C-alpha positions in Angstrom: 21.8 30.6 121.8 21.2 33.9 119.9 19.8 33.9 116.1 22.0 36.1 113.2 21.2 39.4 113.7 19.6 41.1 110.4 22.7 42.4 108.2 20.6 45.9 107.1 19.6 46.2 110.9 23.5 46.0 111.8 24.3 48.5 109.2 21.6 50.9 110.1 22.9 51.0 113.9 26.3 50.9 112.8 26.1 53.9 110.5 24.5 55.9 113.1 27.2 54.9 115.8 29.5 56.1 113.3 27.8 59.9 113.3 27.6 59.5 116.8 31.2 59.2 117.0 32.0 61.8 115.0 29.5 64.2 117.1 31.1 63.0 120.5 34.4 64.1 119.3 33.0 67.5 118.7 31.0 67.3 122.2 34.3 66.3 124.0 35.8 69.7 123.4 32.9 71.8 124.2 33.2 74.8 127.2 30.8 74.2 130.2 28.9 77.7 128.6 28.5 76.1 125.6 27.0 73.0 127.1 24.4 74.5 129.5 23.6 77.3 126.9 22.5 74.0 124.3 20.8 72.4 127.6 18.4 75.5 128.3 17.6 75.6 124.7 16.5 72.0 124.7 14.4 72.4 127.8 12.9 75.6 126.3 12.2 73.6 122.9 10.5 71.0 124.9 8.0 73.3 126.5 7.5 75.0 123.5 6.6 71.6 121.9 4.6 70.1 124.4 1.5 69.7 122.5 2.6 67.6 120.1 4.7 65.6 122.6 1.3 64.9 124.2 -0.4 64.3 121.5 2.1 61.7 120.0 2.2 60.4 123.8 -1.4 59.7 124.0 -1.5 57.7 120.7 1.0 55.2 122.8 -0.9 55.5 125.7 -4.3 54.5 123.9 -2.3 51.7 121.9 -1.0 50.3 125.1 -4.2 50.6 127.1 -6.4 48.9 124.6 -3.3 45.9 124.7 -3.7 45.2 128.4 -0.6 47.6 129.5 -1.2 47.6 133.3 -1.8 50.7 135.1 1.5 51.1 136.8 3.1 50.6 133.9 0.9 52.8 131.4 1.7 55.5 134.2 5.2 55.3 133.3 4.6 55.6 129.8 2.2 59.0 130.3 3.5 62.6 129.6 1.3 65.4 130.5 1.9 69.0 129.8 3.2 68.8 133.7 5.3 66.0 133.5 7.0 67.3 129.9 7.7 70.6 131.8 9.3 68.6 134.2 11.6 66.9 132.3 12.2 70.3 130.9 13.3 71.7 134.0 15.3 68.6 134.8 17.8 69.8 131.9 17.7 72.9 133.0 18.8 71.5 136.7 21.6 70.0 134.4 22.7 72.4 133.4 23.2 73.9 136.7 25.3 71.3 137.9 29.0 71.2 137.8 30.7 69.9 134.8 32.6 66.8 135.5 34.9 66.8 132.5 38.1 68.0 133.5 37.9 67.2 136.6 41.4 66.4 138.6 40.2 63.3 140.6 44.2 62.9 141.8 47.5 64.0 140.9 51.1 64.5 142.5 54.6 65.4 141.0 56.8 62.6 141.2 60.5 62.5 143.2 61.8 62.7 139.1 59.9 65.9 138.3 57.1 64.8 136.6 53.7 66.0 137.0 50.9 63.4 136.8 47.1 63.6 137.0 44.3 61.7 136.1 41.4 64.0 134.7 37.5 62.9 133.8 36.9 63.3 130.3 33.8 61.9 128.5 33.1 58.0 127.4 32.6 58.9 124.2 29.2 56.9 122.6 26.8 55.7 125.3 23.8 53.4 124.3 20.7 53.5 126.4 18.3 50.1 126.3 15.2 51.0 128.0 11.4 50.2 128.5 8.4 52.5 128.5 9.3 55.4 130.1 9.8 58.1 127.9 11.2 61.0 130.5 14.8 58.6 130.4 15.1 59.4 126.7 15.2 63.4 128.1 17.0 62.6 131.0 19.9 60.7 129.0 20.5 63.1 126.0 20.6 65.6 128.8 23.3 63.9 130.9 25.1 62.7 127.4 25.3 66.5 126.2 26.4 67.8 129.7 29.3 65.0 130.2 30.2 65.4 126.4 28.7 62.1 125.4 26.7 61.2 122.4 24.2 58.6 123.2 22.2 56.2 121.3 18.7 55.6 122.8 17.0 52.5 122.3 13.3 52.8 123.7 10.4 50.5 124.0 8.2 50.5 121.2 5.3 50.9 123.6 6.8 54.5 123.6 7.7 54.7 119.9 5.7 57.8 118.9 6.8 59.7 121.9 10.4 59.4 121.6 10.4 59.6 118.0 8.9 63.3 118.4 10.7 64.2 121.6 14.6 63.5 119.8 12.8 65.2 116.8 12.8 68.1 119.0 15.8 67.7 120.8 17.7 67.3 117.7 16.5 70.1 116.1 17.1 72.6 119.3 20.7 71.2 118.8 21.3 72.5 115.2 20.1 75.8 116.5 22.8 76.1 118.9 25.1 75.3 115.9 25.7 71.5 117.6 25.8 68.4 115.5 22.3 66.8 116.0 23.9 63.1 115.8 24.8 64.1 119.5 21.1 62.7 120.6 20.4 59.3 118.1 17.1 57.0 118.3 16.7 53.8 116.9 13.5 53.9 115.4 13.8 50.8 113.3 15.0 47.5 113.7 13.1 46.2 116.4 15.0 44.1 118.8 17.4 43.3 116.4 18.7 46.8 116.5 19.0 46.8 120.5 21.1 43.4 119.7 23.2 45.6 117.3 24.1 47.9 119.8 24.8 46.0 122.5 27.3 44.0 120.2 28.6 47.6 118.7 32.1 47.0 120.0 34.8 49.7 118.9 31.7 52.0 118.0 30.1 52.3 121.0 31.9 52.4 124.6 29.2 52.0 127.2 25.9 50.1 127.1 23.2 51.1 130.4 19.9 48.9 130.5 17.0 50.4 132.1 14.1 48.3 132.6 12.8 45.1 133.8 14.6 42.0 135.1 14.6 40.5 131.8 15.7 43.4 129.8 18.8 43.9 132.1 19.7 40.2 131.8 19.4 40.3 128.3 21.7 43.4 128.1 23.9 42.0 130.7 24.3 38.6 129.0 24.6 39.3 125.4 26.9 42.4 125.1 30.3 42.7 123.9 30.1 46.7 124.8 31.2 47.1 128.3 27.5 47.8 130.2 26.5 49.1 134.1 24.2 47.1 135.1 21.3 49.3 136.6 18.6 48.4 139.2 16.0 45.3 139.4 14.6 47.0 143.0 13.7 43.8 145.2 13.7 46.6 148.4 12.7 45.8 152.3 11.9 47.8 154.8 12.5 46.1 158.2 10.8 47.5 161.3 13.1 46.9 164.0 12.3 46.3 167.9 13.8 49.7 168.7 11.5 51.7 165.7 9.7 54.9 166.9 6.0 52.9 165.2 4.7 56.0 164.0 7.4 57.2 161.9 7.8 53.1 161.2 4.3 53.5 159.5 4.6 56.5 157.5 8.3 55.2 156.4 6.1 52.0 155.2 3.4 53.3 153.7 5.1 56.0 151.5 7.8 53.1 150.5 5.1 51.1 149.2 2.6 53.6 148.1 4.0 56.8 146.6 4.6 55.4 143.5 4.8 51.9 143.5 5.8 51.5 139.7 9.4 52.5 140.5 12.5 50.5 141.1 12.9 51.9 144.9 9.4 51.2 145.8 9.6 48.7 148.8 8.3 45.4 148.1 8.6 43.6 151.2 7.9 44.7 154.8 10.1 42.7 157.6 8.8 43.2 161.4 10.5 42.5 164.2 8.2 40.0 166.5 8.5 42.5 169.7 7.0 45.0 168.0 4.5 42.7 165.7 1.7 42.9 167.5 1.5 46.5 168.1 2.3 47.5 164.8 1.5 45.2 162.0 -2.8 45.2 162.8 -2.5 49.2 161.7 -0.1 49.0 159.2 -1.4 46.1 157.4 -4.6 47.8 157.5 -3.5 51.1 156.2 -1.8 49.3 153.3 -4.8 47.3 152.7 -7.0 50.6 152.4 -4.5 52.1 149.8 -5.1 49.0 147.6 -2.0 47.1 148.5 -2.6 43.0 147.9 -0.7 41.6 150.8 1.1 38.4 150.8 1.8 37.5 154.8 3.4 34.7 156.0 1.9 32.6 158.9 2.8 35.0 162.2 1.8 38.2 159.7 -1.3 36.3 158.8 -2.6 36.2 162.3 -2.5 40.3 162.7 -4.1 40.3 159.3 -6.9 37.9 160.4 -7.3 39.8 163.5 -7.8 43.1 162.1 -10.0 41.9 159.4 -7.1 42.2 156.4 -7.1 40.9 153.1 -4.3 38.6 152.6 -3.0 35.2 151.3 0.2 33.2 151.6 3.4 34.1 151.3 5.5 32.2 149.1 9.3 32.0 147.8 8.3 33.7 145.1 6.5 36.4 146.5 9.7 37.0 148.6 11.9 37.2 145.2 9.5 39.6 143.2 9.5 42.8 142.3 5.9 43.4 142.2 6.3 47.1 140.6 2.4 47.3 141.7 0.3 47.4 144.7 1.7 44.3 146.2 3.7 43.5 149.1 5.0 40.4 151.2 5.0 40.7 154.6 6.8 38.7 157.2 7.7 38.5 160.8 11.3 37.8 162.3 12.7 36.6 165.6 15.6 39.5 165.5 17.5 41.6 163.3 19.6 38.5 162.6 16.7 37.0 160.7 16.0 40.1 159.0 19.5 40.4 157.8 19.5 36.9 156.8 16.1 37.2 154.8 17.5 40.6 153.2 20.6 38.8 152.2 18.4 35.9 150.8 16.4 38.5 148.8 17.9 41.1 147.7 18.6 42.4 144.4 20.9 45.0 145.6 19.0 48.1 145.3 17.5 49.9 148.6 17.4 48.8 152.1 15.8 50.4 154.9 15.7 50.0 158.8 13.5 52.0 161.1 15.0 52.0 164.6 16.3 54.1 167.2 18.8 51.4 168.5 22.4 53.3 167.0 23.8 49.4 167.5 20.8 47.8 165.4 21.5 51.1 162.8 25.2 50.5 162.4 24.9 46.5 162.1 22.4 47.3 159.0 24.6 49.4 157.8 27.9 47.3 157.8 26.3 44.3 157.1 23.4 44.5 154.2 24.9 44.8 150.7 23.2 47.2 148.5 23.8 50.2 146.7 22.0 52.5 149.1 20.8 51.7 152.7 18.7 53.9 154.5 18.0 54.8 158.3 15.0 55.9 159.5 14.2 56.9 155.9 12.3 56.1 152.7 13.3 53.8 150.2 11.9 56.2 147.5 14.7 58.5 148.1 17.4 56.1 146.4 17.4 58.8 143.3 19.5 61.1 141.6 17.0 63.9 142.3 16.8 63.0 145.4 20.2 63.0 146.1 21.1 66.3 144.3 22.5 64.8 141.1 19.5 66.6 138.8 18.6 63.9 136.4 20.0 60.5 136.8 20.8 57.8 134.1 19.7 54.9 136.4 20.2 53.1 139.3 23.6 50.9 139.2 23.2 47.8 141.2 26.8 46.3 140.4 29.9 47.3 142.4 32.3 48.5 139.4 32.6 51.8 138.1 29.3 53.1 139.5 26.7 51.9 141.9 23.4 53.6 143.1 22.1 56.6 141.4 24.1 57.2 138.4 24.5 60.9 137.2 26.9 63.1 135.2 30.3 62.0 136.9 29.5 58.4 136.5 29.1 59.0 132.4 32.9 59.8 132.3 36.0 57.8 132.5 39.7 59.2 133.1 43.1 59.5 131.5 46.4 60.1 133.0 48.0 63.4 131.9 51.8 63.5 132.5 54.0 66.7 131.9 57.7 66.6 132.1 60.9 68.4 130.9 62.4 66.1 129.2 62.6 62.8 131.6 63.5 59.5 130.5 63.4 56.5 132.3 
């Protein structure tokens, strides 16, 4: 059972939430031109402040490296000048996207003459609770602004100096555009109590989005009294079917695992149909090992690893259930497509699942039977991403089934209202 939250921290968070609420009402009235101009101004300000941002980030990186943070997580934490330019460009990309606010989702004229339409409107105040990924600070701010929402950000302490610097730059740029600084807020005090106060500020905050590891997400989902969109722990699989073109399968496997192993759309498990295992696995395991991947193999996959002289250990249930976020992978040989589907059903986190096959019937079964936010056919799991889908910067990848599923961008940060227009009708 949770302990009581420090009342001073609650007052601190609630004060910020009230100011964010005031700012959100102003943002909801902005035109697309005003929002896009502000986003471009934020991008320019970030690029101009890149030296200060990188210097602040180096403090965080040095401290966390000395504290033993894993290299994969250090990579997520690190901002170089080029990465600052990248997050600034993401803001410009968001400015170029259609404005969801005011979009008519559906509408009709009833038999009694009433005109009804459902239109997109901002959520209001959106809280983000996330770990050591400072790019999320900028992405959330930009997507919040474009969708007309004020944001309250609670980043991990590992990125504390970086986030303070980023938000300071963004808030100053808002003021230069004549917009309220409280459109973008950072909870820089209060530690974990601040996050708990944010997720229980029902009535002051409209939505909370957690983004990070399984423990963080589970804490927010179970303790929040504010509505939550659950984002993705990524225990993703690549299944190489009997009908796969094996050179394609090899490229997809290597890319899915090694392109950027510390992110949620990296593959964590490789499943191979027994009919192609002898031809595929020796080369695939050798290339994975050559890329530094630690391999956890079942008995049949282990035999191919032995024959190829590839280091491996015996896979466990824990391995199959783990999101490694590192150069590690579980590997299993399955009897058939049914075996692959059963394995995925048991271990998937509902994020991204890929099949490699030229067999259309197998591909159809995979698409129809796999329960995940994104299902890939002959493509890397790394494509489950808002930018890759053409959405611009994403706020996260939802693995739930209500309101939003998969990469979440601007439309998912809106809700709707019904507008009913008549000329005196009564019921």
